[in-house]
C-alpha positions in Angstrom: 0.0 0.0 0.0 2.8 2.4 0.8 4.5 1.7 -2.6 1.2 2.0 -4.5 0.4 5.3 -2.8 3.7 6.7 -3.9 3.3 5.5 -7.5 -0.3 6.8 -7.7 0.3 10.2 -6.2 0.5 13.1 -8.8 2.2 16.4 -8.4 2.3 19.6 -10.5 5.3 21.4 -11.8 5.8 23.1 -8.5 5.8 19.8 -6.6 2.4 20.4 -5.1 0.2 17.3 -4.6 -2.7 17.4 -7.1 -3.9 13.8 -6.6 -3.2 11.9 -3.4 -2.0 8.4 -3.5 -4.3 7.5 -0.7 -6.9 9.6 1.1 -6.4 9.2 4.9 -9.1 10.1 7.4 -7.3 12.9 9.1 -10.1 14.8 10.8 -13.8 14.8 11.5 -16.2 14.7 14.3 -16.9 11.6 16.4 -15.3 8.2 16.3 -14.9 7.8 12.6 -11.2 8.9 12.6 -10.4 6.2 15.0 -12.4 3.6 13.1 -10.5 4.3 9.9 -7.2 4.1 11.8 -8.4 0.7 13.0 -8.1 -0.6 9.4 -4.4 -0.3 9.8 -4.0 -1.0 13.5 -5.7 -4.4 13.3 -3.5 -5.9 10.5 -0.5 -4.7 12.5 -1.7 -6.9 15.4 -3.5 -4.4 17.6 -7.1 -3.4 18.5 -8.9 -0.9 20.7 -10.0 -3.1 23.5 -8.5 -6.6 24.1 -10.9 -9.0 25.7 -9.5 -11.2 28.5 -10.5 -14.8 29.2 -12.2 -13.5 32.3 -14.5 -11.3 30.3 -12.8 -8.0 31.1 -11.1 -5.6 28.7 -7.9 -3.5 28.5 -6.4 -1.4 25.8 -4.9 -3.4 22.9 -2.8 -0.9 21.1 0.0 0.3 23.5 2.3 -2.0 21.6 4.3 -2.3 18.4 1.1 -2.5 16.4 -0.2 0.9 17.7 3.1 2.5 17.1 3.3 1.1 13.6 -0.2 2.3 12.7 0.5 5.8 13.8 3.9 5.8 12.1 2.3 4.7 8.9 0.1 7.9 8.8 3.0 10.1 9.8 5.2 8.6 7.1 2.6 8.8 4.4 2.0 12.5 5.2 5.5 13.8 5.9 8.0 11.4 4.5 6.3 10.3 1.3 3.9 13.2 0.8 1.2 11.1 -0.7 -1.6 12.9 1.2 -1.9 16.3 2.9 -4.4 18.7 4.5 -4.8 20.9 1.5 -6.3 18.3 -0.9 -9.9 17.1 -0.8 -10.6 13.9 1.1 -12.9 10.9 1.3 -15.7 10.0 -1.2 -15.8 13.5 -2.8 -12.1 13.4 -3.5 -12.4 10.0 -5.1 -15.3 11.1 -7.3 -13.4 14.1 -8.4 -10.3 11.9 -9.1 -8.3 13.9 -6.5 -7.3 10.7 -4.8 -6.3 7.3 -6.1 -7.3 5.1 -3.1 -9.2 5.3 0.1 -10.9 3.0 2.6 -14.6 3.2 2.9 -17.8 1.1 3.1 -19.8 -0.2 0.1 -22.2 2.7 0.0 -19.5 4.5 -2.0 -20.4 2.3 -5.1 -23.8 4.0 -5.3 -22.3 7.4 -4.6 -19.9 6.9 -7.5 -22.7 5.7 -9.8 -24.6 8.9 -9.0 -21.8 11.5 -8.9 -19.0 10.1 -11.0 -20.2 7.3 -13.4 -17.3 8.0 -15.7 -14.6 7.0 -13.2 -13.1 3.5 -13.8 -12.3 1.9 -10.5 -12.5 -1.3 -8.6 -12.5 -2.7 -5.0 -9.8 -4.7 -3.2 -9.4 -6.2 0.2 -7.0 -4.4 2.6 -3.4 -5.5 2.5 -1.9 -8.1 4.7 0.6 -7.3 7.5 1.0 -9.4 10.6 -2.5 -10.6 10.1 -5.2 -10.1 7.4 -8.8 -9.0 7.7 -11.3 -6.2 7.9 -14.0 -4.7 10.1 -17.5 -6.0 9.8 -20.7 -4.7 11.5 -24.0 -6.5 11.7 -27.2 -4.6 12.0 -30.3 -6.4 13.3 -34.1 -6.0 13.2 -35.9 -6.6 16.4 -39.4 -6.9 17.6 -39.7 -5.9 21.2 -41.9 -7.6 23.8 -43.7 -4.3 24.2 -44.7 -4.2 20.5 -48.5 -3.7 20.1 -48.6 -5.4 16.8 -45.9 -8.2 16.8 -47.4 -10.1 13.9 -47.3 -7.1 11.7 -43.8 -6.2 12.8 -42.5 -9.8 12.2 -44.2 -9.7 8.9 -42.1 -6.7 7.9 -38.9 -8.4 9.1 -39.7 -11.6 7.1 -40.7 -9.5 4.0 -37.3 -7.8 4.1 -35.6 -11.1 4.2 -37.0 -12.3 0.9 -34.2 -12.9 -1.6 -35.6 -10.4 -4.1 -35.7 -7.7 -1.4 -32.2 -8.5 -0.1 -30.9 -8.1 -3.7 -32.8 -4.8 -4.0 -31.1 -3.6 -0.8 -27.7 -4.5 -2.1 -28.2 -3.1 -5.6 -29.9 0.2 -4.6 -28.4 0.9 -1.2 -25.1 -0.9 -1.1 -25.4 -2.6 2.3 -24.7 -6.3 2.3 -27.2 -8.9 3.5 -25.8 -11.5 5.9 -27.6 -14.5 4.3 -25.2 -17.0 2.8 -28.0 -19.0 1.1 -28.9 -16.2 -1.3 -27.2 -16.0 -4.7 -26.2 -12.4 -5.5 -24.4 -13.2 -8.7 -26.9 -11.3 -10.8 -26.2 -8.2 -8.8 -22.4 -8.7 -9.1 -22.8 -9.0 -12.8 -24.5 -5.6 -12.9 -22.2 -4.0 -10.3 -18.8 -5.8 -10.3 -17.3 -3.6 -7.6 -19.5 -5.2 -5.0 -17.7 -8.5 -5.4 -14.6 -7.1 -3.8 -16.4 -6.4 -0.6 -17.4 -10.0 -0.2 -14.0 -11.4 -1.2 -12.7 -13.7 1.6 -9.3 -15.1 0.6 -7.9 -17.9 2.7 -6.6 -16.5 6.0 -8.7 -13.3 5.7 -10.5 -12.6 9.0 -13.4 -10.5 10.1 -13.3 -8.5 13.4 -16.1 -6.6 15.1 -16.8 -4.0 17.8 -17.1 -5.3 21.3 -20.6 -4.9 22.7 -19.7 -2.5 25.5 -21.5 0.7 26.3 -18.3 2.8 26.6 -17.0 1.7 23.2 -18.0 4.9 21.4 -16.5 7.0 24.2 -13.2 5.1 23.8 -13.1 5.7 20.1 -14.2 9.4 20.3 -11.5 10.2 22.9 -8.9 8.3 20.9 -10.0 10.1 17.7 -9.4 13.5 19.3 -5.8 12.5 20.2 -5.2 11.0 16.7 -6.4 14.2 15.0 -3.8 16.2 16.9 -1.1 13.6 16.4 -1.6 13.5 12.6 -0.8 17.2 12.4 2.6 16.7 14.2 5.4 16.7 11.6 7.8 16.4 14.6 6.7 12.8 14.9 8.5 11.9 11.7 11.4 9.5 12.5 10.6 10.1 16.1 9.8 6.7 17.7 9.9 8.0 21.2 7.4 10.7 20.4 5.1 8.2 18.7 5.4 5.8 21.6 4.4 8.6 24.0 1.3 9.5 22.0 0.2 5.9 21.9 0.9 5.3 25.6 -1.1 8.3 26.7 -4.0 7.4 24.5 -4.0 3.8 25.7 -3.9 5.0 29.3 -7.0 7.0 28.7 -8.7 4.0 27.2 -8.0 1.9 30.3 -9.3 4.7 32.5 -12.6 4.7 30.6 -12.8 0.9 31.0 -12.1 1.2 34.7 -14.9 3.8 35.1 -17.3 1.4 33.4 -16.2 -1.5 35.6 -14.9 -3.4 32.6 -11.1 -3.2 33.0 -9.1 -6.3 33.6 -6.0 -8.1 32.4 -6.9 -11.7 33.4 
């Protein structure tokens, strides 16, 4: 990815970046900054909260993985110059062909069809490092015990699970159904980019958020620290500085877990 980013970045005659090799999530409100950083933290061997055999949690990134993931961003920004704060970012940047690569969910396929149908692009799994995988989130439909019309509610749930409706959801919205018994080949033939999102090479794992109430607070507080760290050019070739940023962030994660009564190492 580092090599591809350098090859795909474009510069004008003054040496200014006019197309980023990869668009990094450098800012933004909420936990999204941390989540996109997770795409690089997890393959490096780390995660936000490590679950113990006893059912408790502690920070899982105050280690080489966390330092490597932060170093990757700093290097891409300040050593290789394949992204910066001046150029556009995210889906808009990709649609305008101001970036060559970025990490995002499958809704971008529909966005590109609407805003940039002329752009020729494809989808690939994230690269392998110490391990290989990507984040997955499962959304569920529930009928509560307090529901006044449970039969009607369950009817809606079952209606949405019909194969033709699941295919409609994928084709028109871009969110993937979790049913393995439905053949989506006809959708893939129409929209080949979707196939890449379901690609599961041997050894490719899926990881998920832990179901803990303080999870979003952990990511939001970490994101605030990351946004500041990404602006620090002084972290380039500065392993001690990077280690300090990661250590302080992980300490805050553990403090949040302690306040929630969820911290433990055993």
